[in-house]
C-alpha positions in Angstrom: 214.0 27.1 -72.1 215.7 23.7 -72.6 214.3 20.7 -70.8 216.5 18.9 -68.3 217.3 15.2 -69.0 215.6 12.7 -66.8 218.4 10.1 -67.1 222.1 10.1 -68.0 224.6 7.5 -69.3 227.1 5.9 -67.0 230.7 6.3 -68.2 232.8 3.3 -69.0 236.5 3.9 -68.0 239.2 1.7 -66.6 239.2 3.8 -63.4 235.6 2.9 -62.8 236.2 -0.9 -63.1 234.5 -2.5 -60.1 236.1 -5.9 -60.7 239.6 -4.5 -60.1 241.0 -5.6 -63.4 241.8 -2.1 -64.6 239.9 -2.6 -67.8 236.7 -1.1 -68.9 234.0 -3.7 -69.3 231.9 -3.9 -72.4 228.4 -3.4 -71.3 225.2 -2.1 -72.9 224.8 1.5 -71.7 221.6 1.9 -69.9 220.1 5.0 -68.4 220.9 5.6 -64.7 218.4 7.2 -62.4 218.6 10.9 -62.1 218.2 12.6 -58.7 217.8 16.3 -58.2 220.5 17.8 -55.9 217.7 19.6 -54.1 216.2 16.2 -53.1 219.6 15.2 -51.6 220.4 18.5 -49.9 216.8 19.3 -48.7 217.5 23.0 -48.2 220.8 22.4 -46.5 224.3 23.3 -47.9 225.8 20.0 -46.8 224.6 16.4 -46.5 226.3 13.2 -45.3 226.3 10.1 -47.5 227.1 6.7 -46.0 228.7 4.5 -48.7 230.3 1.1 -48.0 230.8 1.9 -44.3 232.5 5.3 -45.1 230.9 8.7 -44.6 231.2 11.2 -47.5 230.1 14.8 -47.5 228.3 16.4 -50.4 228.5 20.2 -50.3 226.9 22.9 -52.5 229.2 25.9 -53.1 228.3 29.5 -53.4 228.8 29.3 -57.1 226.3 26.4 -57.4 228.8 23.6 -57.8 228.9 20.3 -55.9 231.9 18.9 -54.0 232.0 15.3 -52.7 234.7 14.6 -50.0 235.5 11.6 -47.9 
């Protein structure tokens, strides 16, 4: 059985530019924390996430996929 990774790399893409310049920044890739979906959902199919004053909904589908909606 393959082991699951404990970290992942954050993608660098112009659409992810937080500065609003529309250009990918050149940064050293560092591992980002990895959180199990079971920790977020805690046995529920849906969980609300408050981000920058907006509420998002993270939902697990019957096929085991995740959907994030605003």
